[in-house]
ZAZATI-526883 format. One record per residue (C-alpha): residue number from 0; residue in one letter; y, x, z. Coordinates in steps of 0.001 Angstrom, whole numbers, padded with zeros to 6 digits. Example, Ala and Ser with C-alpha at 12.3 -4.5 7.8 and 13.67 -1.06 7.14 Angstrom:
2
   torlo   tilum        c2        c1        c3
       0       A   -004500    012300    007800
       1       S   -001060    013670    007140
//
This chain:
616
   torlo   tilum        c2        c1        c3
       0       M    010327    027993   -032830
       1       C    010681    031676   -033970
       2       G    014065    033351   -035133
       3       V    013950    034986   -038549
       4       I    016367    036940   -040668
       5       G    016130    038631   -044163
       6       Y    018643    040571   -046258
       7       I    018846    041959   -049788
       8       G    021981    043672   -051158
       9       T    023608    047046   -050997
      10       N    023403    048267   -047367
      11       A    021970    046934   -044148
      12       T    021389    048883   -041023
      13       P    018705    048499   -038343
      14       E    021680    047151   -036226
      15       F    022296    044379   -038727
      16       F    018919    043068   -038313
      17       Y    018949    043556   -034400
      18       N    022248    041564   -034055
      19       G    021065    038858   -036255
      20       L    017989    038536   -034098
      21       K    020223    038522   -031003
      22       R    021908    035528   -032401
      23       L    018507    033843   -032790
      24       E    016846    035002   -029583
      25       Y    017310    031616   -028259
      26       R    014487    030587   -030583
      27       G    011952    032717   -029074
      28       Y    011820    035969   -027011
      29       D    008116    036901   -026514
      30       S    008378    039835   -028975
      31       A    010261    040906   -031953
      32       G    010020    043222   -034989
      33       I    011966    044643   -038060
      34       A    010716    045797   -041421
      35       M    012859    047852   -043705
      36       M    011928    049007   -047227
      37       N    013295    051864   -049366
      38       S    012281    054355   -051903
      39       D    010564    056317   -049106
      40       G    008292    053288   -048138
      41       V    008119    050565   -045628
      42       F    009259    051107   -042026
      43       I    008060    048601   -039351
      44       Q    009000    048691   -035666
      45       R    007787    046075   -033173
      46       A    008017    045529   -029545
      47       E    006628    043380   -026858
      48       G    009097    041371   -024608
      49       K    012706    040695   -025246
      50       L    014862    042298   -027912
      51       N    016190    044972   -025654
      52       N    012753    046673   -026028
      53       L    013014    046694   -029816
      54       Q    016606    048212   -029551
      55       K    014968    051238   -028127
      56       K    013053    051807   -031375
      57       L    015784    051250   -033922
      58       S    016301    055029   -034265
      59       K    012854    055044   -035976
      60       L    013949    052965   -038846
      61       P    016138    054191   -041744
      62       E    019768    054417   -041306
      63       N    020163    051727   -044130
      64       T    018319    049800   -046619
      65       K    018713    047416   -049458
      66       I    016037    044919   -048281
      67       G    014525    043972   -044918
      68       I    013395    041379   -042470
      69       G    013447    040679   -038796
      70       H    011638    038286   -036486
      71       T    011849    037272   -032793
      72       R    008783    035356   -031725
      73       W    007887    032359   -029490
      74       A    004145    032778   -029226
      75       T    001788    030092   -030487
      76       H   -001392    032035   -031614
      77       G   -002002    035116   -029556
      78       K   -000314    036559   -026530
      79       P    003125    038112   -026562
      80       T    001953    041745   -027574
      81       E    003102    044284   -029829
      82       N    000172    043771   -032104
      83       N    001052    040180   -032328
      84       A    004552    040735   -033039
      85       H    005977    040171   -036594
      86       P    006318    041270   -039434
      87       H    002732    041832   -040439
      88       R    001532    043811   -043335
      89       S   -001303    043547   -045774
      90       E   -001120    046543   -048115
      91       N    001705    045661   -050310
      92       I    002685    042516   -048622
      93       I    005048    042492   -045533
      94       L    005422    038802   -044065
      95       L    007065    037098   -041246
      96       H    006572    033480   -040324
      97       N    008145    030646   -038226
      98       G    005784    027803   -037668
      99       I    001991    027140   -037299
     100       I   -000875    027495   -039930
     101       E   -003110    024735   -038868
     102       N   -006234    025694   -040944
     103       Y   -005899    029499   -040308
     104       K   -009530    029602   -038754
     105       P   -011486    028829   -042070
     106       L   -009065    031015   -044042
     107       K   -009645    033861   -041595
     108       T   -013324    033480   -041907
     109       F   -013082    033550   -045732
     110       L   -010787    036697   -045594
     111       I   -013079    038476   -043271
     112       K   -015889    037968   -045759
     113       K   -013761    039324   -048379
     114       G   -013354    042643   -046505
     115       Y   -009963    042071   -044709
     116       E   -009608    043595   -041211
     117       F   -007303    041794   -038686
     118       Q   -005064    043697   -036297
     119       S   -003709    040755   -034474
     120       E   -004687    037270   -032856
     121       T   -001917    035404   -034993
     122       D   -002224    032821   -037580
     123       T    000543    034655   -039455
     124       E   -001535    037583   -040477
     125       V   -003845    035173   -042237
     126       A   -000918    034389   -044544
     127       A   -000143    037984   -045226
     128       H   -003736    038843   -046134
     129       L   -004267    035641   -048132
     130       L   -001085    036452   -050151
     131       N   -002342    040013   -050830
     132       Y   -005780    038613   -051806
     133       E   -004117    036068   -054334
     134       Y   -001828    038942   -055621
     135       K   -005025    041059   -056404
     136       Q   -006648    038172   -058370
     137       L   -003755    038038   -060716
     138       S   -003979    041751   -061917
     139       Q   -003946    040505   -065586
     140       E   -000243    039534   -065040
     141       K    001812    042720   -065953
     142       N    005199    041407   -064642
     143       N    005049    041948   -060849
     144       F    007883    039487   -060132
     145       E    005814    036762   -061875
     146       R    002589    037969   -060357
     147       M    004263    037555   -056884
     148       K    005540    034044   -057733
     149       K    002172    032889   -058899
     150       A    000520    034351   -055827
     151       I    002944    032393   -053460
     152       F    002185    029220   -055504
     153       S   -001422    029762   -054676
     154       L   -000751    030610   -051140
     155       V    001194    027452   -050349
     156       S   -001521    025378   -052019
     157       Q   -004121    026522   -049468
     158       I   -002310    026495   -046191
     159       H   -001525    023518   -044033
     160       G    000910    023239   -041244
     161       A    004657    024215   -040896
     162       F    005905    027487   -042192
     163       A    009015    029341   -043266
     164       F    007974    032769   -044667
     165       G    010115    035810   -045296
     166       I    008259    038114   -047674
     167       M    008722    041597   -049226
     168       C    006420    043128   -051751
     169       T    006490    046927   -052421
     170       D    005744    046338   -056051
     171       V    008968    044098   -056331
     172       S    011439    045952   -054207
     173       D    014503    043995   -055691
     174       T    013517    040468   -054446
     175       L    013303    038913   -051046
     176       Y    010869    035898   -051268
     177       V    011541    032830   -048956
     178       V    009180    029783   -048492
     179       K    009824    026702   -046561
     180       Y    007729    023805   -045348
     181       G    008409    021995   -042152
     182       S    010246    024922   -040484
     183       P    014091    025524   -040905
     184       V    015492    028008   -043295
     185       V    019076    028623   -044343
     186       L    020261    030969   -047084
     187       G    023507    032963   -047082
     188       L    025403    033954   -050146
     189       G    027532    037105   -050078
     190       K    029110    039510   -052518
     191       N    026284    041632   -054117
     192       E    024252    040566   -051044
     193       N    022209    037531   -049889
     194       Y    020663    036415   -046722
     195       M    017975    034174   -045197
     196       A    017637    033049   -041602
     197       S    016191    030294   -039402
     198       G    019634    029409   -038108
     199       I    023173    029434   -039260
     200       T    024148    031502   -035965
     201       A    022748    034640   -037490
     202       L    024900    034367   -040607
     203       V    028325    033184   -039417
     204       E    029496    036903   -038989
     205       H    028596    037742   -042622
     206       T    029199    034522   -044672
     207       R    030281    030908   -044496
     208       S    028581    029953   -047745
     209       I    025329    028490   -047021
     210       I    022363    026694   -048878
     211       I    020011    024628   -046857
     212       M    016450    024878   -048034
     213       E    014345    021711   -047999
     214       D    010605    021104   -047679
     215       K    008295    022543   -050449
     216       E    010857    024976   -051818
     217       I    010656    028793   -052692
     218       A    013835    030948   -052925
     219       F    013908    034138   -054771
     220       L    016685    036234   -053402
     221       K    018254    039102   -055356
     222       S    021416    040882   -054564
     223       D    023442    039178   -057080
     224       K    021766    035692   -057296
     225       I    019367    033212   -055615
     226       I    016759    031229   -057671
     227       L    015417    028217   -056007
     228       T    012324    026399   -057042
     229       D    009785    023677   -055897
     230       F    006181    024443   -055106
     231       S    005307    023786   -058828
     232       G    007784    026211   -060216
     233       N    010526    023663   -061193
     234       E    014051    025317   -060806
     235       I    016424    023514   -058423
     236       E    020180    023653   -058563
     237       R    021834    023210   -055082
     238       K    025500    023902   -054280
     239       P    026205    025884   -051216
     240       I    028154    024169   -048156
     241       Q    030789    025859   -046225
     242       I    030390    026027   -042573
     243       S    033251    026253   -040079
     244       W    031590    027954   -037268
     245       S    032940    031191   -036084
     246       T    031751    034323   -034220
     247       A    034025    033567   -031314
     248       M    032148    030321   -030767
     249       L    028988    032494   -030174
     250       D    030483    034800   -027559
     251       K    030258    034258   -023668
     252       N    034074    034528   -023384
     253       G    034006    036220   -019917
     254       Y    031264    033867   -018529
     255       D    028133    035578   -016924
     256       H    025895    033285   -019054
     257       Y    026003    031200   -022130
     258       M    024949    028135   -020085
     259       L    027738    028398   -017714
     260       K    030165    028801   -020645
     261       E    028664    025721   -022165
     262       I    028762    023681   -019006
     263       H    032521    024380   -019016
     264       E    032712    023438   -022806
     265       Q    031728    019776   -022060
     266       P    035264    018501   -022190
     267       Q    035893    020205   -025590
     268       A    032598    018889   -026857
     269       V    033197    015353   -025975
     270       A    036851    015623   -027335
     271       Q    035720    017008   -030584
     272       T    032894    014284   -031026
     273       I    035368    011386   -030363
     274       N    038212    012901   -032424
     275       G    039014    010948   -035502
     276       R    036352    008203   -034732
     277       L    038576    006316   -032286
     278       D    041542    004546   -033840
     279       L    043749    004402   -030798
     280       E    046611    002324   -032509
     281       L    044253   -000395   -034059
     282       G    041597   -000204   -031244
     283       K    038824    000310   -033870
     284       I    035921    002461   -034529
     285       N    036313    004492   -037825
     286       I    032881    004058   -039356
     287       D    033548    006334   -042245
     288       N    034662    009257   -039953
     289       Y    031606    008601   -037784
     290       G    029387    009353   -040705
     291       I    028058    006063   -041722
     292       S    028287    005232   -045246
     293       N    024726    003851   -046378
     294       I    023678    001899   -043395
     295       N    025022   -001542   -043115
     296       L    025552   -002084   -039395
     297       K    025997   -005836   -039964
     298       E    022502   -006278   -040788
     299       I    020939   -004514   -037666
     300       D    019159   -006582   -035209
     301       R    017058   -003751   -033487
     302       I    017616   -000259   -032579
     303       Q    015068    002622   -032036
     304       I    016273    005782   -030588
     305       I    013989    008879   -031107
     306       A    014377    012108   -029176
     307       C    012857    014650   -026965
     308       G    013805    016177   -023634
     309       T    017529    016210   -022787
     310       S    018335    014316   -026040
     311       F    015813    011463   -024877
     312       Y    017729    011176   -021666
     313       A    020927    011028   -023507
     314       G    019547    008273   -025534
     315       S    017929    006422   -022609
     316       L    021403    006616   -020759
     317       A    023284    005249   -023815
     318       R    020903    002378   -024171
     319       Y    022643    000542   -021347
     320       F    026017    000629   -023044
     321       I    024717   -000274   -026570
     322       E    022789   -003229   -025346
     323       K    025660   -004392   -023169
     324       F    028152   -004003   -026146
     325       T    025842   -005478   -028782
     326       K    023116   -007669   -026995
     327       I    020706   -005901   -029564
     328       P    017431   -004646   -028079
     329       V    017209   -000848   -027937
     330       E    014105    000934   -027642
     331       V    014086    004670   -026611
     332       E    011022    006587   -027687
     333       L    009727    010174   -027061
     334       A    009310    011408   -030630
     335       S    006206    013268   -029864
     336       E    004508    009917   -029133
     337       S    006422    007667   -031327
     338       R    004605    008115   -034741
     339       Y    001193    007797   -033238
     340       R    001849    004173   -032578
     341       T    001635    001389   -034944
     342       S    005099    000949   -036605
     343       T    007099   -002315   -035878
     344       V    010244   -001240   -037670
     345       N    011634   -002916   -040674
     346       S    014830   -002979   -042912
     347       R    016848   -004516   -040129
     348       T    015974   -001827   -037675
     349       L    018233    001178   -037009
     350       S    016244    004318   -036055
     351       I    018329    007019   -034558
     352       A    017160    010622   -034491
     353       V    018979    012542   -031585
     354       S    018520    016281   -031753
     355       Q    020764    019185   -030836
     356       S    019481    021491   -033427
     357       G    018486    018920   -036064
     358       E    015090    020785   -036466
     359       T    012958    019333   -033614
     360       I    009606    018859   -035397
     361       D    008521    015831   -033277
     362       T    011773    014094   -033872
     363       L    011757    014969   -037523
     364       Q    008217    013651   -038099
     365       A    008965    010505   -036135
     366       I    012098    009648   -038119
     367       K    010315    010252   -041336
     368       F    007664    007772   -040262
     369       S    010260    005092   -039306
     370       K    012006    005679   -042634
     371       E    008578    005353   -044440
     372       N    008176    002057   -042763
     373       G    011411    000553   -043883
     374       A    013941    001324   -041124
     375       Q    017556    002501   -041907
     376       T    017793    006043   -040295
     377       L    020622    007880   -038666
     378       A    020692    011468   -037482
     379       I    022891    012487   -034643
     380       V    022817    016221   -034604
     381       N    024987    019230   -033715
     382       V    024038    021705   -036406
     383       P    025483    021231   -039966
     384       G    022955    020612   -042900
     385       S    019874    020327   -040619
     386       T    016489    019067   -041769
     387       I    016596    015949   -039726
     388       A    019939    015074   -041289
     389       H    018692    015676   -044800
     390       N    015884    013115   -044145
     391       C    018033    010258   -042921
     392       H    020229    007693   -044558
     393       D    023402    008849   -042714
     394       E    024353    011764   -040508
     395       S    026633    011950   -037610
     396       L    027682    015268   -036229
     397       I    028533    015783   -032696
     398       Y    030731    018764   -032991
     399       A    029885    020455   -029735
     400       G    029729    023783   -031416
     401       P    026907    026295   -031156
     402       E    024877    025964   -028002
     403       V    023097    029229   -027325
     404       G    021727    028685   -023966
     405       V    018113    027331   -024105
     406       A    018874    024548   -021481
     407       S    021087    022069   -023241
     408       T    024276    020937   -021368
     409       K    027367    020267   -023537
     410       A    025097    018655   -026304
     411       F    023939    016019   -023684
     412       S    027547    014879   -022965
     413       A    028444    014940   -026676
     414       Q    025459    012922   -027630
     415       V    026099    010211   -025084
     416       S    029717    010010   -026290
     417       S    028302    009657   -029873
     418       L    025939    006958   -028866
     419       I    028492    005009   -027040
     420       I    030809    005088   -030105
     421       L    027961    003831   -032247
     422       G    027342    000913   -029862
     423       L    031160   -000039   -030085
     424       A    030898    000361   -033978
     425       L    027945   -001997   -034064
     426       A    029772   -004464   -031723
     427       Q    032811   -004295   -033940
     428       E    031022   -004837   -037211
     429       Q    029007   -007759   -035851
     430       K    031803   -009150   -033829
     431       K    030030   -009088   -030605
     432       L    033095   -007700   -028670
     433       S    036761   -008820   -029038
     434       S    039262   -006222   -030229
     435       E    040675   -006125   -026663
     436       K    037535   -005090   -025191
     437       I    036806   -002387   -027744
     438       T    040300   -001092   -027194
     439       E    039662   -001052   -023379
     440       C    036434    000858   -023956
     441       I    038207    003432   -026367
     442       D    040902    003812   -023763
     443       E    038191    004815   -021230
     444       L    036377    007336   -023549
     445       V    039682    009158   -024319
     446       K    039799    009851   -020556
     447       V    036571    011541   -020344
     448       P    037574    015126   -021551
     449       S    040221    015495   -018864
     450       L    038060    014042   -016191
     451       L    035197    016431   -016993
     452       E    037709    019301   -016656
     453       K    038620    018090   -013039
     454       T    034873    017687   -012219
     455       L    034158    021261   -013262
     456       T    036433    022558   -010540
     457       L    033375    021714   -008282
     458       S    031719    024746   -009622
     459       S    032513    027000   -006634
     460       Y    031629    024521   -004103
     461       I    028269    023768   -005615
     462       E    027698    027634   -005806
     463       K    028265    027676   -002199
     464       I    025822    024988   -001311
     465       S    023191    026216   -003750
     466       K    021875    028780   -001093
     467       K    020456    025650    000788
     468       F    018177    024821   -002241
     469       Y    016926    027917   -004035
     470       K    013928    028448   -001754
     471       A    012713    024781   -002031
     472       S    009309    024267   -003547
     473       S    010036    020748   -004750
     474       I    013162    018586   -005067
     475       L    013403    014865   -005870
     476       F    016230    013316   -007896
     477       I    016982    009528   -007846
     478       G    019549    007152   -009424
     479       R    019805    003580   -010744
     480       G    020845    002436   -013965
     481       Q    022505    005064   -016137
     482       Q    022408    007375   -013095
     483       W    018547    007119   -013238
     484       F    018593    009112   -016411
     485       V    021259    011627   -015051
     486       A    018682    012160   -012280
     487       M    016000    012753   -014901
     488       E    018421    015207   -016647
     489       G    019099    016972   -013230
     490       A    015325    017313   -012536
     491       L    014611    018672   -016063
     492       K    017498    021291   -015698
     493       L    016067    022465   -012383
     494       K    012603    022840   -013731
     495       E    013781    024656   -016783
     496       L    015975    027183   -015115
     497       S    014622    027826   -011660
     498       Y    011038    026985   -012021
     499       I    011160    024715   -008961
     500       H    009192    021470   -009283
     501       A    011487    018572   -009640
     502       E    010997    014928   -010506
     503       G    013603    012133   -011444
     504       Y    012885    008766   -010430
     505       A    014539    005273   -010574
     506       A    015624    004865   -006953
     507       G    014040    001460   -006660
     508       E    010568    002965   -007659
     509       L    010428    005194   -004658
     510       K    008610    002545   -002372
     511       H    005991    002136   -005356
     512       G    004516    005690   -004431
     513       P    006896    008691   -004489
     514       I    008159    007881   -001086
     515       A    004872    009169    000358
     516       L    006274    012831   -000524
     517       I    009127    012527    001691
     518       D    009232    014590    004959
     519       E    011679    016919    006916
     520       N    011217    019647    004226
     521       L    012013    017700    001040
     522       W    015368    017679   -000469
     523       V    016336    014419   -002417
     524       V    019380    014583   -004891
     525       C    020869    010958   -004848
     526       L    023109    009852   -007456
     527       A    025186    007066   -005794
     528       P    028605    006688   -007193
     529       K    030379    003410   -006708
     530       D    029109    001373   -009551
     531       S    027288   -001867   -009802
     532       Y    024113   -000407   -008316
     533       Y    025849    001283   -005387
     534       E    024613   -000996   -002537
     535       K    020875   -001058   -003725
     536       T    021015    002867   -004186
     537       I    022552    003148   -000464
     538       S    019384    001196    000856
     539       N    017116    003692   -000937
     540       I    018923    006590    000613
     541       E    018492    004962    003931
     542       E    014800    004815    003323
     543       I    014819    008413    002694
     544       R    016722    009287    005737
     545       A    014420    007213    007901
     546       R    011625    009367    006930
     547       G    013403    012659    007565
     548       G    014227    013651    004062
     549       K    017115    015876    003482
     550       I    019829    014223    001254
     551       L    022317    015689   -001263
     552       S    024302    012857   -002533
     553       V    026519    012833   -005619
     554       G    029041    009944   -005176
     555       T    032660    008931   -005435
     556       E    035457    010993   -003881
     557       G    036314    009522   -000454
     558       D    033160    007688    000151
     559       E    032840    008383    003934
     560       D    030003    005862    004180
     561       L    027772    007866    001789
     562       K    028961    011156    003276
     563       S    027961    010147    006639
     564       I    024376    009551    005706
     565       S    024190    012802    003643
     566       D    023323    016317    004614
     567       E    025425    017546    001586
     568       F    027930    015504   -000503
     569       I    029458    016197   -003923
     570       G    032351    013933   -004820
     571       V    033392    012915   -008198
     572       V    036643    010959   -009122
     573       E    036594    007176   -008960
     574       C    036387    005923   -012554
     575       S    034945    003199   -014739
     576       E    031060    002888   -015299
     577       I    031566    004160   -018980
     578       I    032981    007467   -017642
     579       L    030705    008030   -014491
     580       P    027514    009415   -016247
     581       F    029666    012052   -017944
     582       L    030856    013209   -014575
     583       T    027794    013071   -012443
     584       A    025935    015023   -015136
     585       V    028204    018045   -014363
     586       P    027047    018570   -010795
     587       M    023395    018330   -012079
     588       H    024028    021065   -014533
     589       L    025994    023177   -012056
     590       L    023523    022771   -009364
     591       S    020697    023840   -011440
     592       Y    022654    026838   -012926
     593       W    023734    028092   -009415
     594       I    020209    027629   -007919
     595       A    018684    029638   -010830
     596       V    021290    032356   -010347
     597       K    020496    032503   -006636
     598       K    016807    032824   -007375
     599       G    017463    035529   -010116
     600       T    015666    033819   -013056
     601       D    016806    034182   -016540
     602       V    019250    031427   -017061
     603       D    019862    031596   -020853
     604       Q    016261    032321   -021723
     605       P    013920    030739   -019283
     606       R    010334    031816   -019504
     607       N    007929    029876   -022083
     608       L    010795    027953   -023606
     609       A    012744    028068   -026945
     610       K    015985    026461   -028038
     611       S    014602    024886   -031175
     612       V    011103    023282   -031022
     613       T    009875    023489   -034497
     614       V    006098    023314   -033818
     615       E    004194    020307   -032675
//
């Protein structure tokens, strides 16, 4: 979950590493550090807290270097202090790490007995000392490059867990060593310079030519070439891919926060996700453009959606549509729990991994488990060349563009649209829906971007009413059907951004316990647009009202009946049920955003969180 960057070439400044880390700060922001090496030695500066604290120390680093590494941390072992910040040094070894070393304790005990002294509480320092130890054991090897290579092979044979290492050695100043197992790493190719990073966002300003490292691989970066091997030393040939992301996509474009920008990019995210996949003239889904070439959709008789957090809610919401279109049973499973159950998938099961980053470790391990048990696997991801995509039979990108804010927004809408398209594709291939019905659904999906734009005009009104909620200690969110999972998404966003306790419930479940919480001090956000669940949801709202609860309802424009029983009302345009959850999700995102702004919390980088969860 940390952000890492590395460079070898002709000229990199402290600002290069700092700016690269800024692009990766969404991955962790507890502490940070930079190490640069030149003929005068190794220079390391680290700082507790956010990157701004490290910026104050850049003047203590060399003006430029030919090799260096940088790290921004999400703490796993040890508090977020300067001593625990990366990079760590063990004599000639300078090392940073993204991941977790699970067996660090026995290794640390071994190293202490060998005379090593530890300056930090981290598992990473164990790797630095162990590599130094193994390097010393190879004193008979006179070629220092080969000596380092062999020491790294020995290192990876002893450590267990997930790790992406960036390593410098003072004895081999012309090589940057990169090791990957479980945690993401991309390599960037430049002219007489090469790069490594934990995410593409750090490199788009410098190169569009990328190599995605896979598990159990080591890269040896020199200024003019990259050598890639497996953990046994066998060389690997891999062609770089070209990425289309631009630096403009990573800017705030005048918005106060990335999150607000990304909320307003939802129309574009959905439009780009459906573009080219809906044949409007023929009324068909273009399977090839969707990304399916290896999976035979005609054979599927069961669907498993695996995801975490917001992606889990997107999958749960889309389940209603997929089952309606296909009559195929759909199970939506939390990735962190999925692989600890007995597998029941088979070759006729379609297992779908949904992840914005494509690196979520729980989702990765769960989809691997399903694949090992015979399922057909599909990755629905936003970031090109992700680890999850590499481990699936097929990959479908959502084309939402970079999402920098830690709390996901536009990816949610894009994921829902992608899953609905998949449901229609299955219905098409299995002839479960007529071409007329598929055409009708396509026509509705095409309306979503423009209706999202209209819904986004509610922002100033929601900002105005947010002052009634920011001092709340707890807020409930309720809905039925698809709106249940919009409520869950709303509650998650509020928790993430404002640190207000919030829970999402199926409205019909209130009477089975949660209604005991309702009194005159509790706000309940009620999702009650005019859908097939409307009348029953209204009954639930009346139950809340009878017990003194305060009601913020999100319903259909012009619904005076709902408005009359609500303390506050947000209206979305009247539309079909396939469009409704896209529109009602926007007030959930905006309400959480404006409450957090009113409270003064860090919207883009909430405490204790990271964008890409790459540790279990």
